[in-house]
C-alpha positions as CSV (number, residue, x, y, z in Angstrom):
1,M,-43.7,-14.5,-39.0
2,Q,-41.8,-11.5,-37.8
3,T,-43.6,-8.9,-35.7
4,Q,-43.1,-5.2,-36.0
5,S,-41.5,-5.0,-32.6
6,T,-38.9,-7.7,-33.4
7,S,-38.0,-6.0,-36.6
8,R,-37.6,-2.6,-34.9
9,L,-34.1,-1.4,-34.0
10,V,-32.7,-0.4,-30.6
11,H,-32.6,3.3,-31.6
12,D,-36.3,3.2,-32.2
13,V,-37.1,2.6,-28.5
14,M,-34.0,3.6,-26.5
15,Q,-33.8,6.6,-24.2
16,S,-31.2,9.0,-25.5
17,N,-31.5,11.6,-22.8
18,V,-29.7,9.7,-20.1
19,V,-28.6,10.7,-16.6
20,T,-24.9,9.7,-16.3
21,L,-22.5,9.7,-13.4
22,K,-18.7,9.9,-13.0
23,P,-16.7,7.1,-11.3
24,D,-15.7,9.4,-8.5
25,A,-19.3,10.5,-7.6
26,L,-20.1,9.7,-4.0
27,L,-22.8,7.1,-3.1
28,A,-24.8,9.6,-1.1
29,D,-25.0,11.8,-4.3
30,V,-26.1,8.9,-6.4
31,A,-29.0,8.0,-4.1
32,S,-30.1,11.6,-4.3
33,T,-29.7,11.7,-8.1
34,F,-31.8,8.6,-8.5
35,M,-34.7,10.0,-6.5
36,R,-34.5,13.4,-8.0
37,H,-34.7,12.0,-11.6
38,G,-37.0,9.1,-10.8
39,I,-34.6,6.5,-12.0
40,S,-33.3,3.2,-10.6
41,G,-29.9,3.0,-12.3
42,A,-27.4,4.9,-14.4
43,P,-24.4,4.4,-16.6
44,I,-21.0,5.5,-15.3
45,V,-18.9,7.4,-18.0
46,D,-15.4,8.6,-18.1
47,D,-14.2,12.0,-19.4
48,Q,-14.2,10.7,-22.9
49,G,-17.8,9.6,-22.7
50,K,-16.9,5.9,-22.6
51,C,-19.2,3.8,-20.4
52,V,-17.0,2.2,-17.7
53,G,-19.8,0.8,-15.5
54,V,-23.4,0.8,-14.3
55,I,-24.9,1.4,-10.9
56,S,-28.3,0.6,-9.7
57,I,-30.5,0.7,-6.7
58,T,-29.7,-3.0,-6.1
59,D,-26.0,-2.2,-6.0
60,I,-26.5,0.5,-3.4
61,A,-28.8,-1.7,-1.3
62,N,-26.3,-4.6,-1.5
63,A,-23.5,-2.3,-0.4
64,V,-25.5,-1.3,2.7
65,S,-26.4,-4.9,3.7
66,D,-25.0,-8.3,2.9
67,E,-28.3,-9.9,3.9
68,P,-30.5,-10.1,0.8
69,R,-33.8,-9.6,2.8
70,I,-32.5,-6.3,4.3
71,A,-31.1,-5.2,1.0
72,A,-34.4,-5.8,-0.7
73,E,-36.4,-4.0,2.0
74,L,-34.0,-1.1,1.8
75,A,-34.3,-0.8,-2.0
76,D,-38.1,-1.0,-1.8
77,E,-38.4,1.4,1.1
78,F,-36.1,4.0,-0.4
79,F,-36.7,3.6,-4.1
80,G,-39.9,1.6,-4.3
81,Q,-41.6,4.1,-6.5
82,A,-38.6,5.5,-8.4
83,N,-40.6,5.7,-11.5
84,L,-42.8,8.4,-10.0
85,V,-41.9,12.0,-9.8
86,L,-42.8,12.9,-6.2
87,P,-42.6,16.2,-4.3
88,A,-39.2,17.0,-2.7
89,Y,-40.5,16.5,0.8
90,V,-41.2,12.9,0.0
91,Y,-37.7,12.3,-1.1
92,E,-36.3,14.1,1.9
93,A,-38.5,11.9,4.2
94,R,-37.3,8.7,2.5
95,L,-33.7,9.8,2.7
96,A,-34.0,10.7,6.3
97,K,-35.6,7.3,7.1
98,I,-32.6,5.3,5.8
99,Q,-29.8,7.9,6.4
100,D,-28.3,5.8,9.2
101,R,-28.0,2.8,6.9
102,L,-26.4,4.9,4.1
103,T,-24.0,6.9,6.4
104,P,-21.2,4.2,6.6
105,I,-20.9,4.1,2.8
106,A,-22.0,7.6,1.8
107,E,-18.5,8.9,1.2
108,Q,-17.4,6.0,-1.0
109,P,-17.0,6.6,-4.7
110,I,-19.5,4.7,-6.8
111,S,-16.5,3.0,-8.5
112,S,-16.2,0.9,-5.4
113,I,-19.5,-0.9,-5.9
114,M,-20.5,-0.3,-9.6
115,A,-20.9,-3.1,-12.0
116,S,-17.8,-2.8,-14.2
117,T,-19.0,-5.4,-16.7
118,V,-21.3,-3.4,-18.9
119,V,-23.8,-5.3,-21.1
120,T,-24.3,-3.3,-24.2
121,V,-26.1,-3.1,-27.5
122,H,-25.6,-0.9,-30.5
123,E,-28.2,1.5,-31.9
124,E,-28.5,-0.5,-35.1
125,D,-29.1,-3.8,-33.4
126,K,-32.5,-5.3,-33.7
127,L,-34.8,-5.0,-30.7
128,S,-34.8,-8.8,-30.4
129,V,-31.1,-8.7,-29.8
130,A,-31.6,-6.3,-26.8
131,M,-34.5,-8.5,-25.5
132,K,-32.3,-11.6,-25.6
133,R,-29.4,-9.8,-23.8
134,L,-31.7,-8.5,-21.1
135,V,-33.1,-12.0,-20.4
136,E,-29.8,-13.8,-20.7
137,S,-28.0,-11.3,-18.4
138,D,-30.9,-11.1,-15.9
139,I,-30.7,-7.3,-15.9
140,H,-33.2,-4.4,-16.3
141,R,-31.2,-2.1,-18.6
142,L,-28.7,-2.2,-21.4
143,V,-26.3,0.5,-22.3
144,V,-26.4,1.6,-25.9
145,V,-23.0,2.4,-27.3
146,D,-21.3,3.3,-30.5
147,D,-18.4,1.5,-32.1
148,Y,-16.0,3.3,-29.7
149,D,-18.0,2.3,-26.6
150,R,-19.3,5.9,-26.1
151,L,-22.7,6.1,-24.5
152,K,-25.6,6.7,-26.9
153,G,-28.5,5.8,-24.6
154,I,-30.2,3.2,-22.5
155,I,-32.8,0.6,-23.3
156,S,-34.7,-0.8,-20.3
157,T,-37.2,-3.7,-19.9
158,I,-39.9,-1.0,-19.6
159,D,-38.8,0.4,-23.0
160,V,-39.1,-3.0,-24.6
161,I,-42.5,-3.7,-23.0
162,K,-43.8,-0.4,-24.2
163,A,-42.6,-1.2,-27.8
164,L,-44.4,-4.6,-27.6
165,I,-47.6,-3.0,-26.4
166,D,-47.4,-0.3,-29.0
167,D,-47.2,-3.0,-31.7
168,T,-50.1,-5.0,-30.3
169,P,-53.1,-4.6,-32.7
């Protein structure tokens, strides 16, 4: 038996209004962008709109520290509630708290640490295809592209869960 959520298409649940970054953006600016928009990752696009990479909180934290425990603490401390829109002073306080850890890498372009292997789906793919790719790749977001690899949107694990909940009787 096929459920409504597994028969849905990616374009039914994806986010099409996506914050994007350029490969030459500085890591310091990325951290600020993530907090300002309440996001934990973003696609990197070139001047033609082609997705050339993805960067996440985890990538930044791992660039700051090779020790997994410290990287995890940093990600949680700085971005732990990235899904909430908080007052500016809270972001400023968080940034100030870890500024010394970010300073050594702050002026590096994101292209130096971004994931250049982009796991993608197409708008017309079934949601079940996206779910399988998320699980198999052990990631939290997929880039939705057209036939020319141009960015169309993002679908995250949260988007998938919301679709499943919406379809629950």
